[in-house]
PAZAPA-4460 file (N, C-alpha, C; in steps of 0.05 Angstrom, whole numbers, plus 32768, in hexadecimal, padded with zeros to 4 digits):
% residues 86
    n_x    n_y    n_z   ca_x   ca_y   ca_z    c_x    c_y    c_z   seq   type   mol
   7FFF   7D58   7EED   8019   7D54   7EE0   802E   7D5C   7EF4     1      M     A
   8043   7D4D   7EF6   805A   7D53   7F07   8066   7D6E   7EFE     2      D     A
   8067   7D82   7F0F   8071   7D9C   7F07   808E   7D9C   7EFF     3      P     A
   809D   7D87   7F05   80B9   7D86   7EFD   80BD   7D7C   7EE1     4      R     A
   80A7   7D74   7ED4   80A8   7D6C   7EB8   80AF   7D4F   7EB3     5      G     A
   80AF   7D3E   7EC8   80B5   7D22   7EC3   809B   7D14   7EB9     6      T     A
   809E   7CFC   7EB1   8087   7CED   7EA6   8079   7CDD   7EBC     7      S     A
   807C   7CE6   7ED5   8070   7CD8   7EEC   8052   7CD7   7EE9     8      S     A
   8046   7CC1   7EF1   8029   7CBF   7EF0   801D   7CC7   7F0B     9      T     A
   802D   7CC9   7F20   8023   7CD1   7F3A   8036   7CE5   7F46    10      K     A
   802B   7CFB   7F4F   803A   7D10   7F5C   8029   7D1C   7F72    11      W     A
   8033   7D1C   7F8B   8025   7D28   7FA1   8039   7D3A   7FB0    12      D     A
   802F   7D51   7FB9   803F   7D64   7FC7   802F   7D70   7FDE    13      C     A
   8038   7D6C   7FF6   802C   7D78   800D   803A   7D92   8013    14      F     A
   802C   7DA8   8013   8038   7DC3   8016   8029   7DD3   802B    15      A     A
   8038   7DE3   8039   802D   7DF7   804C   8034   7E12   803F    16      S     A
   8020   7E24   803F   8025   7E3D   8031   8016   7E54   803E    17      Y     A
   8020   7E6C   8038   8014   7E85   8041   8013   7E99   8029    18      R     A
   7FFB   7EA3   8024   7FF8   7EB9   8010   7FF3   7ED2   8020    19      F     A
   8000   7EE8   8017   7FFD   7F02   8024   7FF9   7F18   8010    20      T     A
   7FE4   7F28   8015   7FE0   7F41   8006   7FED   7F57   8018    21      V     A
   8002   7F63   800E   8012   7F76   801D   8004   7F92   801F    22      I     A
   8002   7F9C   8038   7FF9   7FB7   803C   8012   7FC8   803D    23      N     A
   8015   7FDA   8029   802E   7FE9   8026   8031   8000   803A    24      L     A
   801B   8008   8047   801D   801F   8059   801E   8015   8076    25      T     A
   8013   7FFE   807C   8013   7FF3   8098   8014   7FD5   8097    26      E     A
   802C   7FCA   809B   8030   7FAD   8098   801C   7F9C   80A9    27      D     A
   8015   7FA6   80C0   8002   7F97   80D2   7FE7   7F93   80C5    28      S     A
   7FE1   7FA3   80B1   7FC7   7FA0   80A3   7FC9   7F8E   808A    29      K     A
   7FE0   7F82   8085   7FE3   7F6F   806F   7FD1   7F57   8075    30      S     A
   7FC7   7F4B   8060   7FB3   7F35   8063   7FC1   7F1B   805C    31      I     A
   7FC0   7F08   806F   7FCE   7EEE   806D   7FB9   7ED7   806B    32      H     A
   7FC0   7EC3   805D   7FAF   7EAA   805D   7FC3   7E93   805D    33      R     A
   7FC1   7E82   8071   7FD2   7E6B   8074   7FC2   7E51   806E    34      D     A
   7FCF   7E3E   8062   7FC2   7E25   805D   7FD6   7E0E   8058    35      S     A
   7FCC   7DF6   8058   7FDC   7DDE   8050   7FCB   7DCF   803C    36      R     A
   7FD7   7DC2   802A   7FC8   7DB4   8015   7FDA   7D9F   8008    37      H     A
   7FCD   7D89   8000   7FDB   7D75   7FF0   7FD4   7D79   7FD3    38      I     A
   7FE7   7D82   7FC3   7FE4   7D85   7FA7   7FEB   7D6B   7F99    39      F     A
   7FDC   7D63   7F85   7FE1   7D4A   7F78   7FD8   7D49   7F5B    40      S     A
   7FE1   7D34   7F4D   7FD8   7D31   7F32   7FBB   7D27   7F31    41      T     A
   7FB1   7D1E   7F47   7F96   7D13   7F48   7F80   7D28   7F4A    42      K     A
   7F86   7D3F   7F55   7F71   7D53   7F59   7F7B   7D6F   7F53    43      K     A
   7F67   7D81   7F4D   7F6E   7D9D   7F47   7F75   7DAB   7F61    44      K     A
   7F84   7DC1   7F5F   7F8B   7DD0   7F76   7F74   7DE0   7F81    45      S     A
   7F78   7DEC   7F98   7F63   7DFB   7FA5   7F69   7E19   7FA4    46      Q     A
   7F56   7E28   7FAC   7F59   7E45   7FAD   7F46   7E50   7FC2    47      G     A
   7F46   7E6A   7FC6   7F34   7E77   7FD9   7F22   7E8B   7FCA    48      W     A
   7F09   7E89   7FCE   7EF7   7E9D   7FC2   7EF2   7EB3   7FD6    49      C     A
   7EFB   7EB0   7FEE   7EF6   7EC4   8003   7F0F   7ECE   8010    50      D     A
   7F25   7ED0   8001   7F3F   7ED9   800C   7F3C   7EF4   8019    51      F     A
   7F31   7F08   800B   7F2C   7F22   8016   7F1A   7F31   8002    52      T     A
   7F09   7F42   800B   7EF8   7F52   7FF9   7F09   7F63   7FE7    53      P     A
   7F04   7F63   7FCD   7F14   7F73   7FBA   7F11   7F91   7FBF    54      S     A
   7EFA   7F99   7FC9   7EF6   7FB6   7FCE   7F0A   7FC0   7FE4    55      A     A
   7F10   7FAF   7FF7   7F23   7FB7   800C   7F3F   7FBB   8001    56      A     A
   7F46   7FAA   7FED   7F61   7FAC   7FE1   7F63   7FC3   7FCD    57      I     A
   7F4E   7FC8   7FBE   7F4E   7FDB   7FA8   7F48   7FF8   7FB2    58      L     A
   7F41   7FFC   7FCA   7F3D   8017   7FD5   7F58   8025   7FD7    59      D     A
   7F5A   803C   7FC9   7F74   804A   7FC7   7F7F   8052   7FE3    60      A     A
   7F6E   8055   7FF7   7F77   805D   8011   7F7E   8045   8023    61      K     A
   7F7B   802D   801A   7F7E   8015   802A   7F9C   800E   802F    62      S     A
   7FAE   8016   801D   7FCA   8011   8020   7FD4   7FF8   8011    63      G     A
   7FC2   7FEB   8002   7FCA   7FD4   7FF3   7FD3   7FDA   7FD6    64      F     A
   7FCA   7FEF   7FCB   7FD1   7FF6   7FAF   7FEC   8003   7FAD    65      L     A
   7FFC   7FFB   7F99   8016   8006   7F94   8012   8020   7F84    66      V     A
   8017   8036   7F91   8013   8051   7F85   7FFB   8053   7F73    67      S     A
   7FFE   805D   7F5B   7FE7   8060   7F49   7FE7   804A   7F34    68      D     A
   7FF7   8036   7F37   7FFA   8021   7F23   7FE4   800C   7F25    69      D     A
   7FD3   800D   7F3A   7FBE   7FF9   7F3E   7FCA   7FDD   7F40    70      C     A
   7FE1   7FDB   7F4D   7FEE   7FC1   7F51   7FEC   7FBA   7F6F    71      C     A
   7FEA   7FA1   7F75   7FEA   7F97   7F91   8001   7F83   7F94    72      V     A
   800E   7F84   7FAB   8024   7F72   7FB0   801A   7F5A   7FBF    73      V     A
   801E   7F42   7FB4   8016   7F29   7FC0   802E   7F17   7FC2    74      I     A
   8032   7F0B   7FDA   8049   7EF9   7FDE   803E   7EDD   7FE4    75      T     A
   804F   7EC9   7FDE   8049   7EAD   7FE4   8061   7EA1   7FF1    76      A     A
   805E   7E96   8009   8072   7E87   8017   806A   7E6A   8017    77      D     A
   807A   7E58   800B   8073   7E3C   8007   8088   7E2A   8013    78      I     A
   807F   7E17   8023   8090   7E03   802F   8087   7DE7   8025    79      L     A
   8098   7DD9   8016   8092   7DBE   800D   8098   7DAC   8024    80      I     A
   8083   7D9F   802F   8086   7D8E   8046   808E   7D72   803E    81      V     A
   8082   7D68   8028   8087   7D4D   801E   8080   7D4C   8001    82      N     A
   8090   7D3D   7FF1   808A   7D3B   7FD4   808F   7D1D   7FCD    83      E     A
   807C   7D13   7FBD   807E   7CF7   7FB4   807B   7CF6   7F96    84      I     A
   808D   7CE9   7F88   808B   7CE5   7F6B   808F   7CC7   7F66    85      V     A
   807B   7CBC   7F59   807C   7C9F   7F53   807D   7C9B   7F35    86      V     A
***
């Protein structure tokens, strides 16, 4: 479905993106994953099953957890390279 809510039968979007799990104590240890993908009405989106081991993120000494709240900061930088709506 076209994410803008139109009744378009075809929608394609080529995007370049970066997901980052922020290390709050040492930025150089933040974990980044860059990719490009064509999102479309014809196929389901993709994901990563191997982004990073959860044990590394959930270790209290690793620098990824926000204080005692058990929260992790994740950012997404997205660049729409091309979009087609028919």
